[in-house]
C-alpha positions as CSV (number, residue, x, y, z in Angstrom):
1,X,93.1,132.7,-132.8
2,X,96.2,134.9,-134.0
3,X,96.5,138.6,-134.2
4,X,97.5,138.2,-138.0
5,X,95.1,136.8,-138.9
6,X,91.9,138.4,-136.4
7,X,93.3,141.7,-138.5
8,X,93.2,140.1,-141.7
9,X,89.4,139.2,-141.4
10,X,88.3,142.8,-140.3
11,X,89.8,144.1,-143.0
12,X,88.2,141.9,-145.6
13,X,85.4,142.9,-143.5
14,X,85.8,146.2,-144.2
15,X,87.0,145.7,-148.0
16,X,83.3,144.0,-148.6
17,X,81.6,146.3,-146.8
18,X,82.6,149.3,-148.9
19,X,82.1,147.2,-152.1
20,X,78.6,147.0,-151.3
21,X,78.0,150.8,-150.8
22,X,79.7,151.2,-153.9
23,X,77.4,149.0,-156.3
24,X,74.6,150.7,-155.2
25,X,75.8,154.0,-155.3
26,X,76.5,153.7,-159.1
27,X,72.6,152.2,-160.3
28,X,71.5,155.1,-163.2
29,X,69.0,157.4,-161.3
30,X,66.3,156.7,-164.3
31,X,66.2,153.0,-163.1
32,X,64.9,154.2,-159.8
33,X,61.1,155.4,-159.4
34,X,60.5,158.8,-159.2
35,X,57.2,160.5,-158.4
36,X,56.0,163.4,-160.7
37,X,54.3,166.2,-159.3
38,X,50.9,166.5,-159.7
39,X,50.2,168.4,-163.1
40,X,46.8,170.0,-164.1
41,X,45.5,168.7,-167.9
42,X,44.4,170.7,-170.6
43,X,40.4,170.6,-171.2
44,X,40.0,168.6,-174.9
45,X,39.8,170.6,-177.4
46,X,36.5,171.4,-179.4
47,X,36.2,169.4,-182.3
48,X,35.4,170.9,-185.6
49,X,33.5,168.3,-186.7
50,X,30.4,168.8,-184.7
51,X,28.2,171.2,-185.9
52,X,27.5,172.4,-182.5
53,X,29.9,176.0,-182.8
54,X,32.4,176.7,-179.8
55,X,30.4,179.8,-177.6
56,X,29.7,183.0,-179.5
57,X,33.0,184.6,-177.6
58,X,35.2,182.2,-178.9
59,X,33.8,181.7,-182.7
60,X,35.2,182.7,-185.9
61,X,32.7,184.7,-188.0
62,X,32.0,186.0,-191.1
63,X,31.7,189.8,-190.8
64,X,29.1,191.7,-193.4
65,X,32.2,192.3,-195.3
66,X,33.4,188.8,-196.1
67,X,36.2,189.5,-194.0
68,X,36.9,186.6,-191.1
69,X,36.5,188.5,-187.6
70,X,38.0,186.3,-184.6
71,X,36.5,186.1,-181.3
72,X,33.5,188.5,-182.4
73,X,30.3,187.2,-184.1
74,X,28.9,189.2,-186.4
75,X,24.4,189.4,-185.3
76,X,23.5,191.8,-188.8
77,X,20.5,191.4,-191.2
78,X,23.6,193.2,-193.7
79,X,24.0,191.1,-196.9
80,X,27.1,188.9,-196.2
81,X,30.0,186.9,-197.9
82,X,32.7,184.4,-198.3
83,X,35.4,183.6,-200.9
84,X,37.0,180.4,-200.9
85,X,37.7,179.8,-204.6
86,X,37.9,175.8,-204.3
87,X,39.9,174.2,-207.2
88,X,38.1,173.0,-210.2
89,X,36.8,170.3,-210.9
90,X,39.1,168.8,-208.2
91,X,37.7,170.5,-205.1
92,X,34.5,171.1,-206.9
93,X,31.8,171.7,-204.1
94,X,29.1,168.6,-204.1
95,X,25.9,168.8,-201.7
96,X,25.5,166.6,-199.5
97,X,23.4,167.6,-196.4
98,X,20.8,170.1,-195.9
99,X,19.6,170.1,-192.0
100,X,17.9,172.2,-189.5
101,X,18.8,172.6,-185.6
102,X,17.2,174.5,-182.1
103,X,20.0,176.3,-180.0
104,X,19.5,178.7,-177.0
105,X,18.7,181.8,-178.9
106,X,18.6,181.0,-182.3
107,X,18.0,178.8,-185.4
108,X,20.5,177.3,-187.5
109,X,20.9,176.2,-191.2
110,X,23.3,173.7,-192.4
111,X,24.6,173.0,-195.8
112,X,27.3,170.1,-195.8
113,X,29.2,169.6,-198.7
114,X,31.7,166.7,-200.3
115,X,35.5,168.1,-201.3
116,X,35.9,172.0,-200.2
117,X,33.3,175.0,-199.2
118,X,32.0,176.6,-202.4
119,X,32.0,180.8,-202.1
120,X,28.6,182.1,-201.4
121,X,26.1,184.7,-200.6
122,X,23.5,185.4,-198.1
123,X,21.4,188.8,-197.6
124,X,17.4,189.7,-197.4
125,X,15.3,189.8,-200.2
126,X,11.7,191.5,-200.4
127,X,11.5,187.2,-202.3
128,X,13.3,184.6,-203.2
129,X,13.7,183.9,-206.8
130,X,15.2,181.2,-208.4
131,X,18.6,181.8,-211.1
132,X,17.6,179.9,-214.2
133,X,14.1,181.6,-214.9
134,X,14.0,184.6,-212.8
135,X,10.5,183.9,-211.0
136,X,9.2,184.2,-207.8
137,X,9.5,181.7,-205.3
138,X,6.6,180.8,-202.8
139,X,7.5,180.0,-199.6
140,X,6.9,180.4,-195.4
141,X,7.3,182.8,-193.1
142,X,7.4,187.2,-193.5
143,X,10.5,187.5,-194.0
144,X,13.5,185.9,-196.2
145,X,17.4,185.2,-196.7
146,X,18.5,184.2,-199.8
147,X,21.4,181.9,-199.7
148,X,23.7,181.2,-203.5
149,X,26.9,179.4,-203.6
150,X,29.1,178.7,-205.9
151,X,31.3,176.8,-207.6
152,X,29.1,173.8,-206.2
153,X,26.9,170.8,-207.9
154,X,24.1,169.1,-206.4
155,X,25.1,166.2,-208.4
156,X,28.1,164.1,-209.4
157,X,28.7,165.2,-212.8
158,X,32.1,163.5,-213.2
159,X,30.5,159.8,-213.7
160,X,27.5,159.4,-215.9
161,X,24.3,159.0,-215.2
162,X,25.6,162.0,-213.2
163,X,23.2,160.9,-210.3
164,X,22.8,163.6,-207.1
165,X,25.0,163.6,-204.4
166,X,22.0,164.7,-202.1
167,X,18.8,162.8,-202.1
168,X,17.2,163.9,-199.3
169,X,13.9,166.9,-199.3
170,X,14.5,170.0,-201.2
171,X,11.7,171.8,-198.2
172,X,13.3,171.6,-194.9
173,X,10.0,173.1,-192.9
174,X,11.0,173.2,-189.5
175,X,9.4,175.7,-187.8
176,X,11.3,176.9,-185.0
177,X,10.8,180.4,-183.2
178,X,12.3,182.5,-185.8
179,X,13.3,180.1,-188.9
180,X,9.6,178.5,-190.1
181,X,11.6,177.0,-193.8
182,X,14.4,175.8,-196.0
183,X,14.3,175.7,-199.6
184,X,16.3,175.0,-202.2
185,X,15.2,176.4,-205.0
186,X,17.8,175.1,-207.7
187,X,20.9,174.4,-209.8
188,X,22.2,176.4,-212.3
189,X,25.7,176.3,-214.1
190,X,27.4,175.4,-210.6
191,X,25.1,178.2,-208.9
192,X,23.5,176.9,-206.0
193,X,20.6,179.1,-204.6
194,X,18.3,178.3,-201.7
195,X,16.0,180.1,-199.8
196,X,15.0,180.6,-195.8
197,X,12.2,182.0,-194.9
198,X,11.5,183.5,-191.1
199,X,8.9,184.3,-189.1
200,X,10.6,188.1,-189.1
201,X,13.6,189.8,-189.8
202,X,16.4,189.0,-187.6
203,X,20.6,189.2,-187.4
204,X,22.1,186.2,-188.6
205,X,25.8,185.5,-188.9
206,X,27.8,183.0,-190.8
207,X,29.8,180.4,-190.1
208,X,32.4,178.0,-192.4
209,X,33.3,174.6,-190.2
210,X,35.6,171.5,-191.4
211,X,36.1,168.2,-191.3
212,X,33.1,167.7,-193.1
213,X,32.8,171.0,-194.9
214,X,30.7,172.8,-193.7
215,X,28.6,176.3,-194.5
216,X,26.0,176.9,-190.9
217,X,23.8,180.2,-191.1
218,X,22.8,180.9,-187.6
219,X,19.3,183.2,-187.4
220,X,19.0,184.9,-183.9
221,X,15.1,184.9,-181.7
């Protein structure tokens, strides 16, 4: 082979090698596989759709003055109240459910509403009475909580024949350690009255839950 041809061959091979290196180095970094560092995922958020509230250390409760308190639920025997001021009639709270549950250390009453939550007040009374007649209401138990919510309806007043929105029993008798009876006493001019019969006077707290709208009364054992 002639020297000139040898030199040409060598130069051509070198050019090919350089071209190959240049092509690999111009590939976009995003096209290269990458290994991300291990990251611990946060725990799932607590859903507000369940009647089971977070532990007492994290729950948002309502104090005896009606003001919301964060991370400090108030288990007291003093009267409690809360203001929600729903728009009427667009968001009028309509009762759709009454239920009870037994939890570790307390008994629970849940009132579920369609639309918004109503204003409410609850406290111990010597005897539960209805608003329409002012007459005493017989209830099981030795201590009694009277709960009044407003504005609220127990029927759909927007469309005749104004059917009831809650069709379950007006009286529940769970006979839990503290909670012995829950009774829907009456509906009168936008006020719904309920009585809670207890085995004895005990501290209680009130929670407001959403999606759906629920008013929760927990009574300690």
